[in-house]
Residue, then its C-alpha position, 0 to 999 in steps of 0.5 A: m490477548d497474550d499476557t506479555s506487554d511486548e507487542p510482536p513485530t507486524s507488517a501491513v503488507i502480505l508478502d508472496s505466498s511462497h513464504f507460507s511453506h517455510v514453516i509447516f503446522n502438524d496435527v491441526e484438529k478440525f475443532y478444539v473444545p473450548g475451556g482447554d489448552v491448545t498445543c500447536r505443533y509445527t516444523l521449521t524447514h531449512n528455508i528459515v533461520p529462527r530468531g529471537k522475535d519470531w512468534v506464532g499467532i492465532f488469526r481469524v480466517g479472512w485476515k488481511t495483515t499480521r496486525e489482526y492477530y487474536t492472540f500470540m506466543w513467542a516462538p521458542r528458539p531451537s538449540d541448533v539454529h543453523g542446522d540443515s535438517a527440519v526441527q520440530q517445535e510446539i507451543q501451548f496456548k492457554a485456554y484463558y486467551l483463546p477465542k470464545d466464538d465458533e468462527y474459523y481460525q488458523f495458526c500463522y508463524i511470523d518472523q522478526d521482520g513481520t513476514i508470514r513464513g507459515a500458515s495452518v489449515p482453518f479450525q474452530f473452537r466448539a464442542e463436538t456434536e453428532d453432526d461432526i460424525l458424518v456429513v453426506t454430500t451428493q456428487g452434484e454438490v461436490e462437483e459444483i463446489e469443486l467448480q466454484n473452488k476452481n473459479l475462486l483459484k483462477e480469480n485468486k491467481k489473477l488478483q495475485a498477478n495484479c498485486e505483484s504488478l502493482q507492487k513492482q510498479n510501486t517499487d519502480l515509483q519509489e526508485d524514481l522518487k529516490k532519484t528525484q530526491e537525489l536530483q533535488n539534493v544536487l539542485e539545492s547544492l548547486r543553488s547554494s554554490t551558485e549563491k556563494l559564487e554570486l556573493e564572491l562575484s559581488s565582492l570582486k566587483k566591489e574590489n574592482k570598483h575600488l581599484k578603478e577609483l584608486n586608478e582614477c586618483r592616481e591618474a589625477e595625480l599624474h595629470q597634476f604632475k604633468e601640469q607641474i612639469q609644464n609649469v616648470t618648463s614655462e618657468k624655465e623658459r621665463l628664466e632663460t629669457k630673464l637670463k638673456t635679459a639679466l646677465d648680472h644674475v647668471d650665476q644665481l639663475q644657473s644654480q636655480l636651474l640646476s636645482y630645478e632640473k634635479e626636482i624634475e628628475d625626481l618627478v620623472h622617476s616618481n612618474r615612472d614608478k607610478t606608471k609601473q604601478c598602473e600597469s600592475l593594476k591593469e594586469e590584476n584587472n585583466q586577471l579579475c576579468m578572466t575569473i569573471t568570465q570563468e564564473e560566467e561559464q560555470k553559471k552557464q553550465l549550472k543553467n544547462c544542468l538545471e534544464h536537464l533536471k527540468g527535462a527529467e522531472a517532466n519525464l517523471t510527471l509523464r510516467l506518473q500520469n501513465e500510472q494514474r491512468q492505469n490505476s483508473d482502468l483498474m478502478k473501472e474493472l473493479e466497478e464492473q465486478k461490483r455491478l456483476f455482484q449486484t446483478l447476482q444479488a438481484k437474482k438471488k433476491e428474486s429466487d428468495e421471493e419465489n421461495q417465499k411464494l412457495r412457502k405461502e403456498k405450502d402453508s395454504f396447502l397445510r391449512r387445506l389438509s387440516h379440513p377433512r371435508d374435501v379430501s380428494s380436492s385437497v390432494s389434487q390441489a396439493q399436487a398442483f402446489v408441489p414445486a419441482p426440485e430444481d425450482f429451489v436454490f437449495g433443494n425442496p425439503y418437501h419433494a419426498a412428501g410430494a412423491n407419496q401424494e398418490a398414496r396419501a390420496t387413498g384415505i383420510d389417514s394418509i392426509r394426516k401423515c407427516p411428509i418427513c417422518n411418515d408418522i400417521f395422526p388421528d383425524d381429530i388432531e388439531t391443526r396447530d399440533y400437526e403443523a407444530h410436528v411438521q415444523s419440528h423437522l424444519l430449520e428456518c433461516p432467520v434472514c430470508n425465512e427459507a425452511f430446510e429439513k434438519s437432516n440437511q444440516q450442511v445445506f442449511d449451514d451453506h445457506m447461512l454462510c452465503h448470507s454472511l458473505e453478502 
């Protein structure tokens, strides 16, 4: 890995492919020889503004996120950052940090936010061989490969469209979730305010109860005063009767009467003051009742807000259920694709079994060719065993040899001729030597044991690539 301890900024999501054209990689080789440093050259277009944490990484082909880099280097920041023209840059990767296998890799430019802004064509780390000089491909194979590429591009576009729709749905759900959280916060604030109002209401009720008790006490005192007044009046009547009966004590009774009248006036004045206080208390009680009614109206409004929030929450749950149904439909489509892939694997297995059967017939044919007693019968049987070229998945490597069977049926020497290089062997050669010579021209698949000519190296590589994709 890279020698720096600072990890580069990455992202778990691959963004839109239009960002891949902001950085263009130049002079990328098809393969690099292991053991040497690799220079990566690229062009920064006017669509990107380089920053201090931009980096260039080497990724194995098939990567899903920017966290799957093999090694990386910090991208140098050009002097003219805000210029309108393209800027040429280069980075040198040391041989010690480069991959040691022959897998396909590519350069990727990632900005400070972990977004991919450019990717190169794939390349390998391997030594140059003779097979790299010239690769011959038939027109039919080219057309088949182009057709496969078109189908893969169509599927890729469909998957990208599905991915974009899912991303849009995800953003909508996130926005709805944010709104729901905001509504929940509002609900909590309303609940807290409701609790505060309830506390204030309880305190007001307590005060009102206390005032009622005071009012009752004052009413009791007023009742006592009234009783006292009644007692005084009765006492006055009694004195008047005494006045009538006792003329001798008139002066004394008149003075007492005057004093009693003064006390009565004082009591009347105090009674009036207490009556005024009661009226003020009644007004305060009316104001408290009005505040209580206002608080009840506020509680009704809060209840209406709660009902509205509950309706919004129900709508959100319905939308979430619709999204879950759409996700289940997508899962069903994925299962159908898996079943189609399994049927294709079964067909491939059948073709592999048929190739195995043809290989066994080829071995029996070679064993029969090793006995020179019945040459003509062996040749006729060999003609019966030669399969048609279209029966093989990757072509019959012995079809060229089967085309010359008429010439080989003319004599014993033709039986000992190699079907690939047309070398002629003497009659006394051992069978295992002859078979070893023929086997030296073939490449055998280690997975399904299918044989290919060494001259068809590209066909063999494609066959192995198919096994690796399974």
